[in-house]
C-alpha positions as CSV (number, residue, x, y, z in Angstrom):
1,M,-245.6,-267.6,143.5
2,L,-242.2,-269.0,144.4
3,S,-242.7,-269.6,148.1
4,F,-242.3,-273.4,147.5
5,L,-238.6,-272.9,146.9
6,P,-236.3,-273.5,149.9
7,P,-235.3,-270.4,151.9
8,F,-231.6,-270.7,151.0
9,L,-232.5,-270.2,147.3
10,I,-235.1,-267.5,147.9
11,L,-233.0,-265.3,150.2
12,P,-230.2,-264.3,147.8
13,V,-232.4,-263.8,144.8
14,H,-235.1,-261.9,146.7
15,L,-232.5,-259.8,148.5
16,L,-230.8,-258.9,145.1
17,L,-234.1,-257.9,143.5
18,Q,-235.0,-255.7,146.5
19,I,-231.6,-254.0,146.4
20,L,-231.8,-253.5,142.6
21,N,-235.3,-252.1,143.0
22,L,-234.1,-249.6,145.7
23,A,-231.0,-248.7,143.6
24,F,-233.1,-248.1,140.4
25,W,-235.8,-246.0,142.0
26,G,-233.4,-244.4,144.4
27,A,-231.2,-243.2,141.6
28,F,-234.4,-242.0,139.7
29,V,-235.5,-239.9,142.7
30,I,-232.1,-238.6,143.5
31,G,-231.5,-237.5,139.9
32,F,-234.8,-235.5,139.7
33,G,-234.1,-234.2,143.2
34,I,-230.9,-232.7,142.1
35,I,-232.7,-231.0,139.2
36,K,-235.2,-229.6,141.6
37,F,-232.4,-228.3,143.8
38,L,-230.7,-226.6,140.9
39,L,-233.9,-225.1,139.4
40,P,-235.9,-223.8,142.4
41,V,-238.7,-222.3,140.3
42,P,-242.2,-223.0,141.7
43,V,-243.8,-224.3,138.5
44,I,-240.8,-226.6,137.9
45,T,-240.8,-227.7,141.5
46,R,-244.4,-228.8,141.4
47,A,-243.9,-230.8,138.2
48,L,-240.7,-232.4,139.6
49,N,-242.5,-233.2,142.9
50,A,-245.1,-235.2,140.9
51,I,-242.3,-237.1,139.2
52,L,-240.5,-237.8,142.5
53,H,-243.7,-239.0,144.2
54,F,-244.3,-241.3,141.2
55,G,-240.8,-242.7,141.7
56,M,-241.5,-243.4,145.4
57,A,-244.8,-245.0,144.7
58,S,-243.2,-247.2,142.0
59,F,-240.6,-248.3,144.4
60,A,-243.2,-249.4,147.0
61,V,-245.4,-251.2,144.4
62,C,-242.4,-253.0,142.9
63,S,-241.1,-253.9,146.4
64,M,-244.5,-255.3,147.4
65,G,-244.6,-257.2,144.0
66,F,-241.4,-259.0,144.8
67,I,-242.6,-259.7,148.4
68,R,-245.8,-261.3,146.9
69,L,-243.7,-263.2,144.3
70,F,-241.7,-265.0,147.0
71,N,-244.2,-265.2,149.8
72,R,-247.6,-266.7,150.2
73,L,-248.8,-263.4,151.7
74,D,-252.2,-262.6,153.1
75,L,-252.2,-258.8,153.3
76,Q,-255.3,-257.6,155.0
77,V,-256.0,-253.8,154.8
78,E,-259.0,-252.3,156.6
79,V,-260.0,-248.7,156.5
80,D,-262.6,-247.2,158.9
81,G,-263.6,-243.9,157.2
82,E,-263.2,-242.1,153.9
83,L,-259.8,-241.1,152.3
84,D,-259.0,-238.6,149.6
85,K,-255.8,-238.0,147.5
86,Q,-256.5,-234.2,147.6
87,H,-256.4,-234.0,151.4
88,W,-253.7,-233.5,154.0
89,Y,-253.3,-236.3,156.6
90,L,-251.3,-237.0,159.7
91,V,-250.6,-240.7,160.2
92,I,-249.8,-242.0,163.7
93,S,-248.7,-245.6,163.8
94,N,-247.0,-248.2,165.9
95,H,-243.6,-249.4,164.7
96,L,-242.6,-253.0,164.4
97,S,-240.2,-253.4,161.5
98,W,-238.4,-251.7,158.6
99,L,-241.2,-253.3,156.5
100,D,-243.6,-250.8,158.1
101,I,-242.2,-248.0,155.9
102,I,-242.8,-249.9,152.7
103,L,-246.3,-251.0,153.8
104,L,-247.3,-247.4,154.6
105,M,-245.9,-246.2,151.3
106,Y,-247.8,-248.9,149.5
107,F,-251.0,-248.2,151.4
108,S,-250.8,-244.6,150.3
109,V,-250.8,-245.4,146.6
110,G,-254.1,-244.4,145.1
111,R,-255.6,-243.6,148.5
112,I,-253.9,-240.6,150.0
113,P,-251.1,-238.2,149.1
114,A,-247.4,-239.3,149.1
115,T,-246.1,-240.1,152.5
116,K,-243.4,-238.1,154.3
117,F,-241.5,-239.8,157.1
118,F,-239.4,-238.3,159.8
119,I,-236.0,-239.8,159.1
120,K,-233.2,-240.3,161.7
121,Q,-230.2,-238.1,160.9
122,E,-227.9,-241.2,160.7
123,L,-229.8,-242.5,157.7
124,L,-228.7,-239.6,155.6
125,W,-225.6,-241.6,154.7
126,M,-227.4,-244.8,153.9
127,P,-227.0,-245.5,150.1
128,F,-230.0,-244.4,148.0
129,V,-232.2,-244.0,151.1
130,G,-230.6,-240.9,152.6
131,L,-230.3,-238.8,149.4
132,G,-233.7,-240.2,148.2
133,A,-235.3,-238.9,151.4
134,W,-233.6,-235.6,150.9
135,A,-234.9,-235.3,147.4
136,L,-238.4,-236.0,148.6
137,D,-238.2,-233.3,151.3
138,M,-238.5,-235.7,154.2
139,P,-237.4,-234.1,157.5
140,F,-234.2,-235.5,159.1
141,M,-234.4,-235.6,162.8
142,R,-231.5,-235.6,165.2
143,R,-232.6,-236.5,168.7
144,Y,-230.5,-235.4,171.6
145,S,-230.2,-237.3,174.8
146,K,-230.9,-235.8,178.2
147,E,-227.2,-235.8,178.9
148,Q,-226.4,-234.0,175.7
149,V,-228.9,-231.3,176.4
150,E,-227.6,-230.8,180.0
151,K,-224.0,-230.4,178.6
152,N,-225.2,-228.0,175.9
153,P,-228.5,-226.3,176.7
154,A,-228.6,-224.7,173.2
155,L,-229.6,-228.1,171.8
156,K,-232.9,-228.0,173.7
157,G,-235.8,-227.8,171.2
158,K,-233.6,-228.2,168.1
159,D,-235.5,-231.3,166.9
160,I,-238.8,-229.3,167.3
161,E,-237.3,-226.5,165.2
162,T,-236.5,-229.0,162.5
163,T,-240.1,-230.3,162.6
164,K,-241.4,-226.7,162.2
165,K,-239.1,-226.0,159.2
166,S,-240.0,-229.3,157.5
167,C,-243.8,-228.7,157.9
168,E,-243.5,-225.4,156.0
169,K,-242.5,-227.4,152.9
170,F,-245.6,-229.6,153.2
171,K,-248.1,-226.7,152.9
172,A,-247.7,-226.3,149.1
173,I,-249.3,-229.6,148.0
174,P,-251.5,-232.3,149.7
175,T,-249.2,-234.4,151.9
176,T,-249.4,-237.3,154.3
177,V,-247.0,-236.8,157.3
178,V,-246.1,-240.1,159.0
179,N,-245.1,-240.2,162.7
180,F,-244.1,-243.4,164.4
181,V,-245.2,-242.2,167.7
182,E,-243.2,-244.6,169.8
183,G,-240.0,-243.2,168.4
184,T,-238.4,-246.6,167.7
185,R,-239.3,-250.1,166.7
186,F,-241.0,-252.4,169.2
187,T,-238.9,-255.2,170.7
188,P,-239.4,-257.2,173.9
189,K,-236.2,-255.8,175.3
190,K,-237.3,-252.1,174.7
191,H,-240.7,-252.9,176.1
192,R,-239.2,-254.2,179.3
193,L,-236.6,-251.5,179.7
194,R,-239.0,-248.7,179.1
195,N,-241.6,-250.2,181.5
196,S,-244.4,-249.8,179.0
197,P,-247.9,-249.9,180.5
198,Y,-249.1,-251.6,177.2
199,E,-248.8,-255.3,176.4
200,N,-247.9,-254.9,172.7
201,L,-246.8,-251.3,172.4
202,L,-244.1,-248.9,173.7
203,K,-245.1,-245.7,175.4
204,P,-246.2,-243.0,172.8
205,K,-244.2,-239.8,172.6
206,A,-246.6,-236.9,172.4
207,A,-244.4,-233.9,171.7
208,G,-243.7,-234.5,168.0
209,V,-247.3,-235.2,167.2
210,A,-248.5,-232.2,169.1
211,F,-246.0,-229.9,167.5
212,T,-246.8,-231.2,164.0
213,L,-250.5,-230.6,164.6
214,A,-249.7,-227.1,166.0
215,A,-247.7,-226.3,162.8
216,M,-250.1,-227.8,160.3
217,G,-253.3,-228.4,162.2
218,H,-255.3,-226.0,160.0
219,L,-254.2,-227.9,156.9
220,F,-254.7,-231.5,158.1
221,N,-258.1,-232.8,157.1
222,H,-257.9,-235.9,159.3
223,I,-255.6,-238.0,161.4
224,I,-255.1,-241.6,160.3
225,N,-254.5,-243.9,163.3
226,V,-252.7,-247.0,161.8
227,T,-252.3,-250.3,163.6
228,L,-249.7,-252.7,162.1
229,L,-249.3,-256.4,163.0
230,Y,-247.4,-259.4,161.7
231,P,-249.3,-262.0,163.6
232,H,-247.2,-265.0,162.7
233,S,-243.8,-263.3,162.5
234,R,-241.0,-262.5,165.0
235,H,-238.6,-261.1,162.4
236,P,-240.7,-259.8,159.4
237,V,-237.9,-258.6,157.2
238,L,-235.9,-261.8,157.4
239,E,-239.0,-263.9,157.0
240,L,-240.1,-262.0,153.9
241,L,-236.7,-262.3,152.3
242,C,-236.7,-266.1,152.9
243,G,-240.3,-266.5,151.6
244,R,-241.8,-267.2,154.9
245,L,-244.0,-264.1,155.6
246,T,-247.6,-265.3,155.6
247,K,-249.8,-262.6,157.0
248,V,-249.8,-258.8,157.5
249,L,-252.6,-256.7,159.0
250,L,-253.0,-253.0,158.5
251,H,-255.9,-251.2,160.1
252,A,-256.5,-247.5,159.4
253,E,-258.9,-245.5,161.5
254,V,-259.7,-242.0,160.1
255,L,-260.1,-239.5,163.0
256,P,-261.1,-235.8,163.0
257,V,-258.7,-233.1,163.8
258,E,-260.4,-231.6,166.8
259,E,-259.7,-228.1,168.1
260,R,-258.7,-229.5,171.4
261,L,-255.7,-231.3,169.8
262,I,-254.1,-228.0,168.6
263,G,-252.3,-225.9,171.2
264,D,-249.0,-224.9,172.8
265,Y,-247.7,-228.2,174.0
266,F,-244.5,-226.8,175.6
267,N,-245.9,-223.7,177.4
268,N,-249.5,-224.7,178.3
269,E,-249.4,-227.4,181.0
270,Q,-253.2,-227.9,180.8
271,F,-253.1,-228.6,177.1
272,R,-250.0,-230.8,177.4
273,L,-251.7,-233.1,180.0
274,S,-254.9,-233.1,177.9
275,F,-253.0,-234.1,174.7
276,Q,-251.0,-236.8,176.5
277,S,-254.3,-238.2,177.9
278,W,-255.8,-238.3,174.4
279,L,-252.8,-240.0,172.9
280,N,-252.5,-242.5,175.8
281,D,-256.2,-243.4,175.3
282,K,-255.6,-244.0,171.6
283,W,-252.7,-246.2,172.5
284,A,-254.7,-248.1,175.0
285,E,-257.4,-248.8,172.4
286,K,-254.7,-249.8,169.9
287,D,-253.2,-252.2,172.5
288,Q,-256.6,-253.8,173.1
289,H,-257.1,-254.1,169.3
290,L,-253.7,-255.8,168.9
291,R,-254.6,-258.2,171.8
292,Q,-257.8,-259.2,170.1
293,L,-256.1,-259.8,166.8
294,L,-253.4,-261.9,168.4
295,D,-255.9,-263.9,170.3
296,S,-257.8,-264.7,167.1
297,R,-254.9,-265.6,164.9
């Protein structure tokens, strides 16, 4: 525990160790990913996927180890329900920080299958992250604005097509698909501009979740509703790098995949309204839970 050191000493050392950790395991994953690409034989692919998932889990464990080394961190994880590494899961979560990704990867180790995140197209060119995500078969999403779709109608539904193609890859082995339902990280400015009806959350976007359930609903054993909170932090990544991150809360609620959650979101208006109502209710419950946690901090 080195949190007693001043932040100006912790920051460069911790940042360097996190970069080296990313570079080492990123290179590890990319290297085996290239081999998998060059040798597309099912039995080899399965073996290489196990190695790739080991690399991703090792990155998360090492990263969390460095965080604990430099921070007097109280990480509280609560799970309501049973989890199994041989099942398929869909994780729906609020999104506060880049740290969320490491936390969910770390949470999955030993509990559930390796996590697959929907990655923004722009991150493809981020050193180690982009190619590492490609090697791990994570789907890259390119979201088009309303103006772009109006100018080029052919773009409509492209992101959904990407979701469908990516989900096909997840059918071979138990997988945890992660969806940050709000579509972006929460900030007070975004909260204000988007006129969110929730106190601590942005409005959830139902289309991606509904489509993932439609594409893989028969495979998913459960939905995991994750609530993340950094109760004493305004800038979690900066604070953890400086040795000032003190508390993280992760609550996971295991939910059934009900038949009423699987349907044609884009062509069935009744189903669309029903699904939006279900998701909005979950977000209202999550907002209330966050309010209670913040009041008790």
